[in-house]
C-alpha positions as CSV (number, residue, x, y, z in Angstrom):
1,M,90.3,103.2,193.3
2,T,92.5,104.8,190.8
3,S,96.1,104.8,191.7
4,V,98.6,107.7,190.8
5,I,102.2,108.7,191.0
6,F,102.7,112.2,191.4
7,M,105.9,114.0,190.0
8,G,106.3,117.7,191.2
9,T,109.1,119.7,193.0
10,P,108.4,123.4,194.0
11,D,105.7,125.4,196.0
12,F,103.6,125.5,192.8
13,S,103.2,121.6,192.9
14,V,101.9,121.4,196.5
15,P,98.4,122.4,196.1
16,V,98.1,120.1,193.1
17,L,99.4,117.2,195.6
18,Q,97.1,118.2,198.4
19,R,94.0,118.0,195.9
20,I,94.9,114.7,194.8
21,I,95.1,113.3,198.2
22,A,91.9,115.2,199.2
23,D,90.0,113.7,196.3
24,G,90.6,110.2,197.4
25,Y,93.0,108.9,195.0
26,E,95.6,106.1,195.8
27,V,99.0,107.9,195.9
28,K,101.6,105.0,195.1
29,A,104.5,107.4,195.4
30,V,105.5,111.1,195.0
31,V,108.7,111.6,192.8
32,T,110.6,114.9,193.2
33,Q,113.9,116.3,192.8
34,P,116.7,115.6,195.3
35,D,117.4,117.7,198.4
36,R,119.5,120.5,197.5
37,P,121.6,123.2,199.6
38,V,120.0,126.4,200.4
39,G,120.7,129.6,201.6
40,R,124.1,131.1,202.5
41,K,124.9,128.3,204.9
42,K,123.9,125.9,202.3
43,V,121.7,123.6,204.5
44,L,120.6,120.5,202.7
45,T,116.8,121.1,202.2
46,P,114.1,118.7,200.7
47,P,112.0,120.3,198.0
48,P,108.3,121.6,199.0
49,V,106.7,118.6,197.5
50,K,108.8,116.1,199.5
51,Q,107.8,118.0,202.8
52,E,104.2,117.7,201.8
53,A,104.5,113.9,200.9
54,M,106.3,113.2,204.3
55,K,103.4,114.8,206.1
56,H,101.1,112.1,204.7
57,G,103.4,109.2,205.2
58,L,103.9,108.7,201.3
59,T,106.7,107.0,199.7
60,V,109.2,109.5,198.0
61,I,111.4,108.8,195.1
62,Q,114.2,111.2,194.2
63,P,116.1,110.5,191.1
64,E,119.0,113.0,190.1
65,K,118.1,112.0,186.4
66,L,115.2,109.6,185.6
67,S,116.3,108.1,182.1
68,G,118.2,104.9,182.7
69,S,117.9,105.0,186.5
70,V,117.1,102.3,188.9
71,E,114.4,104.9,190.1
72,L,112.8,104.7,186.8
73,E,112.3,100.9,187.0
74,K,111.0,101.4,190.6
75,I,108.2,103.8,189.5
76,I,107.3,101.5,186.5
77,A,107.1,98.5,188.9
78,L,104.6,100.3,190.8
79,E,102.1,99.9,188.0
80,A,100.0,103.1,188.8
81,D,96.9,103.7,186.6
82,L,98.1,107.3,186.0
83,I,101.0,109.6,186.3
84,I,100.5,113.3,187.1
85,T,103.4,115.7,187.0
86,A,103.4,119.5,188.0
87,A,106.5,121.5,187.6
88,F,108.6,118.3,188.1
89,G,111.8,119.7,186.6
90,Q,112.6,116.8,184.3
91,L,111.5,115.2,181.0
92,L,109.8,111.9,181.2
93,P,111.3,109.0,179.3
94,K,109.3,107.4,176.4
95,K,109.3,104.0,178.4
96,L,107.5,106.0,181.4
97,L,105.1,107.8,179.3
98,E,103.7,104.6,178.0
99,A,103.7,102.7,181.3
100,P,100.3,103.8,182.9
101,V,96.9,102.8,181.6
102,H,95.5,106.2,181.7
103,G,98.8,107.7,180.4
104,C,100.8,110.7,181.9
105,I,99.4,114.2,182.4
106,N,100.8,117.5,183.3
107,V,99.6,120.6,185.0
108,H,101.1,123.6,183.1
109,A,101.2,127.1,184.1
110,S,100.2,128.7,180.7
111,L,97.6,128.6,178.0
112,L,99.5,126.2,175.7
113,P,100.8,126.5,173.0
114,E,102.1,129.7,174.4
115,L,104.8,129.7,177.0
116,R,106.3,126.3,176.8
117,G,109.1,125.8,179.1
118,G,110.2,126.2,182.7
119,A,109.3,129.8,183.5
120,P,105.9,130.5,182.0
121,I,104.7,132.6,185.1
122,H,107.6,135.0,184.8
123,H,107.6,135.5,181.0
124,S,103.6,136.1,180.9
125,I,104.3,139.2,183.1
126,I,107.7,140.3,181.4
127,R,105.8,140.1,178.1
128,G,103.0,142.1,179.3
129,Y,100.2,139.6,178.9
130,K,96.7,140.5,180.2
131,E,96.0,136.8,180.8
132,T,97.6,133.5,181.3
133,G,96.3,130.2,182.9
134,I,96.6,126.7,183.4
135,T,96.4,123.7,180.8
136,I,96.1,120.1,181.7
137,M,97.6,118.2,179.1
138,Y,98.8,114.6,178.0
139,M,102.6,114.4,178.1
140,A,104.8,113.9,174.8
141,E,108.4,113.5,174.4
142,K,108.8,116.9,173.1
143,L,108.6,119.6,175.6
144,D,105.2,120.7,176.6
145,A,103.8,119.6,173.2
146,G,101.3,117.1,173.9
147,D,97.3,117.0,173.3
148,V,95.5,119.5,175.6
149,I,92.5,118.1,177.9
150,S,91.5,121.2,179.4
151,Q,92.2,124.9,180.2
152,R,91.3,127.6,182.5
153,A,92.2,131.4,181.7
154,V,93.6,133.5,184.8
155,E,93.6,137.3,184.5
156,I,96.9,139.3,184.9
157,T,96.3,142.6,186.5
158,D,99.1,145.5,187.0
159,E,99.1,144.7,190.9
160,D,100.3,141.2,190.1
161,H,103.9,140.0,190.4
162,V,105.2,136.4,190.0
163,G,104.4,135.6,193.6
164,T,100.8,136.6,193.5
165,L,100.2,134.9,189.9
166,H,102.1,132.0,191.2
167,D,99.7,131.3,193.8
168,K,96.6,132.0,191.7
169,L,97.9,129.6,189.0
170,S,98.6,127.1,191.6
171,E,95.1,127.1,193.3
172,T,93.6,127.1,189.6
173,G,95.7,124.2,188.6
174,A,94.7,122.1,191.4
175,E,90.9,123.0,190.9
176,L,91.1,122.2,187.1
177,L,92.9,118.8,187.6
178,S,90.1,117.8,190.3
179,E,87.3,118.8,187.9
180,T,89.3,116.9,184.9
181,L,90.2,113.8,186.3
182,P,87.0,112.0,186.8
183,Q,85.9,112.7,183.2
184,L,89.7,111.4,182.1
185,I,89.4,108.1,183.9
186,A,85.9,107.7,182.6
187,G,87.2,108.1,179.1
188,E,85.0,111.1,178.4
189,T,87.6,113.8,177.7
190,N,88.8,115.0,174.4
191,R,92.4,115.4,173.2
192,T,93.0,118.5,171.3
193,P,96.3,118.5,169.2
194,Q,98.4,121.8,169.8
195,D,99.0,124.3,167.0
196,H,102.8,123.8,166.9
197,E,103.4,126.7,164.5
198,K,101.8,129.1,167.4
199,A,104.1,127.8,170.0
200,T,106.0,130.2,172.0
201,Y,108.7,129.6,174.7
202,A,109.4,130.6,178.2
203,W,112.9,129.4,179.1
204,N,114.3,129.8,182.6
205,I,115.4,133.4,183.5
206,K,119.1,134.3,182.6
207,R,121.3,136.4,184.8
208,E,121.7,139.1,181.9
209,E,117.7,139.1,181.9
210,E,117.5,140.5,185.3
211,K,119.4,143.7,184.6
212,I,117.0,146.8,183.9
213,D,117.8,148.4,180.8
214,W,116.3,152.0,181.3
215,N,116.5,152.6,177.6
216,R,113.3,150.7,177.3
217,P,109.6,152.2,177.6
218,G,108.4,152.6,181.2
219,R,105.7,149.9,180.9
220,E,108.5,147.3,179.8
221,V,110.5,148.3,182.8
222,F,107.5,147.9,185.1
223,N,106.6,144.4,183.7
224,Q,110.3,143.2,184.0
225,I,110.4,144.2,187.9
226,R,107.1,142.6,188.8
227,G,107.9,139.7,186.5
228,L,111.0,138.9,188.4
229,Y,109.5,139.5,192.0
230,P,110.1,137.9,194.6
231,W,112.5,135.6,192.5
232,P,115.1,136.2,191.1
233,V,114.6,139.8,191.3
234,A,115.4,142.5,188.8
235,Y,118.5,144.9,189.6
236,T,120.3,148.1,188.3
237,I,123.8,149.5,188.8
238,F,123.6,152.7,191.1
239,R,126.5,154.2,192.4
240,D,128.8,151.8,190.6
241,K,127.1,149.0,192.9
242,P,124.3,146.4,192.2
243,M,121.1,147.4,193.5
244,K,118.1,145.0,193.5
245,I,114.7,146.4,192.6
246,Q,111.8,144.7,194.3
247,Q,108.9,146.5,193.7
248,A,107.8,149.6,191.7
249,K,104.8,151.2,190.1
250,L,104.3,153.3,186.9
251,S,104.6,157.0,187.1
252,T,105.0,160.0,184.8
253,G,107.7,162.4,183.7
254,S,110.7,162.3,181.5
255,G,114.3,162.7,181.3
256,E,117.4,160.7,180.3
257,P,117.0,157.2,180.6
258,G,118.1,155.9,184.2
259,E,117.9,159.4,185.4
260,I,116.3,160.1,188.9
261,I,113.8,162.7,187.9
262,R,112.1,163.2,191.6
263,T,111.8,161.5,194.9
264,T,108.6,161.2,196.7
265,D,107.1,159.8,200.1
266,E,106.9,156.6,198.3
267,G,110.3,156.2,196.8
268,I,112.5,157.2,193.6
269,V,111.3,158.0,190.1
270,F,113.4,157.0,187.3
271,A,113.1,158.1,183.8
272,T,112.8,155.6,181.0
273,A,112.7,155.7,177.3
274,D,109.3,157.4,177.2
275,H,106.8,159.4,179.4
276,E,106.2,156.4,181.7
277,A,108.5,156.8,184.5
278,V,109.0,154.2,187.1
279,L,108.5,154.6,190.8
280,V,110.8,152.4,192.9
281,T,109.1,151.6,196.1
282,E,111.3,148.8,197.5
283,L,114.7,148.0,196.9
284,Q,117.8,146.2,198.3
285,P,121.1,148.1,198.3
286,S,124.4,146.0,197.8
287,G,125.3,144.3,201.2
288,K,122.2,145.4,202.9
289,K,118.6,144.2,203.7
290,K,115.5,144.8,201.7
291,M,114.1,148.0,202.6
292,A,111.5,150.6,201.6
293,A,112.8,153.2,199.1
294,S,111.6,155.9,201.5
295,D,113.9,154.3,204.0
296,F,116.8,154.4,201.6
297,L,116.1,158.0,200.8
298,R,116.5,159.0,204.4
299,G,119.9,157.6,204.9
300,S,121.7,157.9,201.3
301,Q,121.3,161.6,200.1
302,V,120.0,160.6,196.9
303,K,119.9,163.7,194.3
304,V,117.7,164.5,191.5
305,G,119.7,164.3,188.2
306,E,121.8,161.0,189.6
307,K,121.7,158.1,187.2
308,A,121.4,154.3,187.2
309,Q,123.7,152.6,184.8
310,L,122.1,151.7,181.3
C-alpha cells in the first residue's frame, strides 16, 4: 500500500483529502496550518483540513513554519512514499521535496503556467476568464513552477462567483488526483515542463483591490464583484460610508460613473464607464447585516442621481 502525507489547510483541500482516504492510501500524517482566531470573538479554530483529519483519527502536524522546524524532521522521518499538497499555504523546503520516493505533487486551482500563486480562483473571475481548471504538478522550489502531470479545464459562467467556482474546482481536483495517482505510482505518467515565459500570477487579494472603481467598464466591475464573493467582498463608498456589494448582475443604461440611474424590484442600478451598467442585488451597509438591495431601498430613501464614490 502506498503511503502518503497530505498537506492542506482550507475548505478547498478537504475533498482532496477525503478522496485520498476513500481510495485506500495509507495517510501517515496530515500537515496543516496552526489553529487561528476566527470571528469577532477571536475563537481559536482549527483549519478545515484538521477538522476532517480528526474525524478519521489521523495524525495532525501543524508547523508555524516548515523550514528548519522540528516538525519538518518529523515529517521526513515518517518516510512516506508520496507527499500531496493542496492549498497548504507554505513553500516546501528542498530537503522535503527530495524525501519521498514518488516525490511531492500539488493540486493547483488553475491551468498552469497561468495564475500561479495563492488566489487563482479569485483572479480567474476578476480577469474575465471563460475557463480555468486544475493542474496536478510536481512541486519545485519556485512557486507553482514544477512539471505538469495532468490538467482538466473547468468552464466559468456569468453565474459563477468565487464560492461556486471554488466548489467546482475542489471536486475536480479530487477527481483528477484520484485518476492520476495510480498512473504516477506505476511510473506511467509524463512530466511536461511549464513554459515559464507564459506564466501569470494571482497574488493574494489586497485591500485596495476590494474597492470598486466605477470608472471601469461594467463587465469589469461585474467581474470584480463576483470575483470577490463570498470572500473578501467588494465594497464602495456610499453616503460617505463603506458599503459591501455582495452580488450583482449586468444591466444597461448610462450616466456618470457611480451614479444611480434607476432602481428596480431587484435592486439598484449604477452607471459605469460604458453602457453596461451594474444592478446591485445584495449588499451590506456599514454596521448592518447583509441584505437584499430591495430591502435596503425600502428603508433608505435612495434617489436616482445619488452617486457612489469613484
